[in-house]
Each structure stands twice: as C-alpha cells, then as structure tokens.
C-alpha positions as CSV (number, residue, x, y, z in Angstrom):
1,M,35.9,4.5,-37.6
2,V,32.9,2.5,-36.3
3,I,33.4,-1.2,-36.2
4,M,30.5,-3.6,-36.3
5,E,30.0,-5.9,-33.1
6,E,27.7,-8.3,-34.5
7,S,29.7,-9.9,-37.3
8,S,31.3,-12.9,-36.7
9,T,35.1,-12.6,-35.2
10,H,36.0,-16.0,-36.3
11,E,36.1,-14.6,-40.0
12,L,39.1,-12.2,-39.0
13,D,42.5,-13.3,-39.1
14,R,45.4,-11.5,-37.2
15,I,45.9,-8.9,-40.2
16,D,42.4,-8.2,-40.3
17,R,42.4,-7.6,-36.3
18,N,45.5,-5.3,-36.8
19,M,43.9,-3.4,-39.7
20,L,40.7,-2.8,-37.7
21,R,42.6,-1.7,-34.8
22,A,44.7,0.7,-36.7
23,L,41.8,2.0,-38.5
24,Q,39.8,2.5,-35.4
25,K,42.8,5.0,-34.2
26,D,43.0,6.6,-37.4
27,G,40.5,6.1,-40.3
28,R,42.2,8.6,-42.5
29,I,45.4,6.5,-42.5
30,A,46.7,5.9,-46.1
31,N,46.2,2.8,-47.7
32,A,50.3,2.6,-48.2
33,D,50.8,3.2,-44.5
34,L,48.1,0.7,-43.4
35,A,49.7,-1.7,-45.6
36,K,53.4,-1.3,-44.0
37,L,51.8,-1.4,-40.6
38,V,50.1,-4.5,-40.9
39,N,52.7,-5.9,-43.2
40,V,51.0,-6.6,-46.6
41,S,51.1,-5.2,-50.0
42,P,49.0,-2.1,-50.8
43,A,47.0,-4.2,-53.3
44,T,46.2,-6.8,-50.5
45,C,45.7,-4.4,-47.9
46,H,43.0,-2.4,-50.3
47,R,41.2,-5.7,-51.0
48,R,41.0,-6.7,-47.6
49,T,40.0,-3.3,-46.3
50,Q,37.2,-3.3,-49.0
51,R,36.3,-6.9,-47.9
52,L,35.9,-5.6,-44.3
53,L,33.5,-2.9,-45.4
54,D,31.5,-5.3,-47.4
55,K,31.1,-8.0,-44.8
56,G,29.9,-5.0,-42.3
57,F,32.7,-5.2,-40.0
58,I,33.5,-1.5,-40.8
59,T,30.1,0.2,-40.7
60,S,31.2,3.8,-41.3
61,V,34.2,6.3,-41.5
62,R,33.5,10.0,-40.5
63,A,35.1,12.9,-38.8
64,E,34.8,13.4,-35.0
65,V,33.6,16.9,-34.6
66,A,34.7,18.8,-31.2
67,P,31.3,19.5,-29.9
68,A,32.3,22.8,-27.9
69,A,33.9,24.1,-31.2
70,V,30.3,24.1,-32.8
71,G,28.7,25.5,-29.9
72,L,27.2,22.0,-28.3
73,G,29.5,22.1,-25.2
74,A,26.6,20.7,-22.8
75,L,26.5,16.7,-22.6
76,V,23.1,15.4,-21.0
77,M,22.0,11.7,-20.2
78,V,18.6,11.3,-20.2
79,G,16.7,8.1,-18.6
80,V,13.2,7.7,-20.0
81,V,10.5,5.6,-18.6
82,L,7.4,5.1,-20.8
83,D,4.1,4.7,-19.7
84,R,3.4,1.2,-21.4
85,S,5.9,-1.7,-22.4
86,T,4.6,-2.9,-25.7
87,P,6.1,-3.3,-29.2
88,E,3.8,-0.5,-30.6
89,S,5.0,2.1,-27.8
90,F,8.6,1.4,-28.3
91,A,8.4,1.8,-31.9
92,E,6.7,4.9,-31.5
93,F,8.9,6.4,-29.0
94,E,12.0,5.3,-31.1
95,T,10.7,7.0,-34.2
96,A,10.2,10.3,-32.8
97,V,13.6,10.1,-30.9
98,D,15.0,9.3,-34.2
99,A,13.9,12.5,-35.7
100,M,15.5,14.7,-33.0
101,K,18.8,16.0,-34.1
102,E,19.8,16.6,-30.5
103,V,19.9,12.9,-29.5
104,L,23.2,11.2,-30.2
105,D,22.7,7.8,-28.8
106,C,19.1,6.0,-27.6
107,N,19.5,2.5,-26.1
108,L,16.5,0.5,-25.1
109,V,17.9,-0.8,-21.6
110,A,17.0,-3.0,-18.8
111,G,16.9,-1.3,-15.3
112,D,15.3,1.8,-13.9
113,F,14.5,3.1,-17.2
114,D,13.4,2.0,-20.4
115,Y,15.7,4.1,-22.6
116,L,18.8,6.1,-22.1
117,L,19.4,8.9,-24.3
118,K,22.5,10.8,-24.8
119,L,22.1,14.4,-26.0
120,R,24.0,17.4,-27.1
121,V,23.2,21.0,-26.3
122,R,24.5,24.6,-26.2
123,D,23.9,24.6,-22.5
124,M,21.6,24.6,-19.6
125,A,18.9,26.9,-21.3
126,G,19.2,25.3,-24.3
127,F,18.2,21.7,-22.6
128,N,15.5,23.4,-20.7
129,L,14.0,24.5,-24.0
130,L,14.1,21.1,-25.5
131,H,12.8,19.5,-22.1
132,G,9.9,21.7,-22.4
133,R,9.2,21.5,-26.4
134,Q,10.1,18.1,-27.0
135,L,11.4,15.4,-24.4
136,I,8.2,15.4,-22.5
137,T,6.0,15.7,-25.3
138,L,7.6,12.5,-26.7
139,P,5.1,9.6,-27.2
140,G,4.4,7.5,-24.0
141,V,6.6,9.2,-21.9
142,R,5.7,8.8,-18.2
143,Q,8.8,10.1,-16.4
144,I,12.1,11.7,-17.7
145,R,15.2,11.8,-15.1
146,T,18.2,14.1,-16.5
147,F,22.1,13.8,-15.8
148,F,24.0,16.6,-16.8
149,V,27.9,15.3,-17.5
150,L,30.2,17.5,-15.7
151,K,33.4,15.7,-16.8
152,E,33.8,13.5,-20.1
153,V,36.5,11.1,-18.7
154,K,36.1,8.4,-21.7
155,D,34.1,8.8,-24.6
156,N,33.9,6.8,-27.6
157,A,36.8,4.5,-26.8
158,P,37.9,2.1,-29.5
159,L,36.6,-1.3,-29.3
160,S,39.0,-3.9,-27.9
161,F,39.0,-7.4,-29.5
C-alpha cells in the first residue's frame, strides 16, 4: 500500500488514519476484517476505502516481491552529477532513467549529487554491465558514485502519521 504524502491530512479523521495504518501493514486485508479493526460497518469501510483511493491518499496496491527470489539480490545506490543544471538537462536525464527497468527509485536531491538512484541487479557483474552500457551513457552525466548495499537495515517502512 503506497500512501500519498501531498494530500492534506486535515481531511483525515481518526478512522481514516487507522484504516491507512492497517492497509499499510496489510494491503490484502479483507474489507470485513478492516471494518472490524476500525470499528465501522463493512459498507462504511468500503465507502471510506474508495474515498481514500479517489482522493489520492492511497496511490496503489501491489505485492512486494522478494528481490533475491527473482535473482535480483544486489542493491546498489548511485549518486549522479550532471554536467548542467538546467530544466532541459534534468528532463532529458529523467526520461532516460525512467526507461531503465533496473532503476527502482530516482530522486532529484540537494547536496553532493543531482540525483540519487536505487537499483536492483543480479550481482556485481550485472552492475558492471549496466554501468558500462547504460549508466555512463545517460544524457548529461558528468560523474557517477556507486554504493553497494551490504545490508538492508530498514526498507520501505510504513509512513508514520
């Protein structure tokens, strides 16, 4: 369950917040079970869940796949510095990165890098191929700094609100 951060939280009452917390823990919870958990009728629960979807508080419902189980055991963080800081160079870079299936997250950041990428690959050899064939050829890239994740301590934690 992905919760939208930009929606105004003043639209949420205690029941909505409890529903969102429960759905973050288990997006597959049955409507009847969710209704019991938040102490409303199933019909009310269904109506509220639909409203949370329609208003953008819930942006998607999806399964979390175990990366190692599908042969993508290496997590890599990549800091990227572009040669220019213009809206056009950012747009061109973002379009190219969006097309890369290995990139899980791409964030424009302040600090030492322009972008921070989160990638999943099979192993270091797989990253080496990706680096040589795609990363260094991305539009406007001046510098890349790579960080191999040794241990995932906390990943995709539920939002606290």
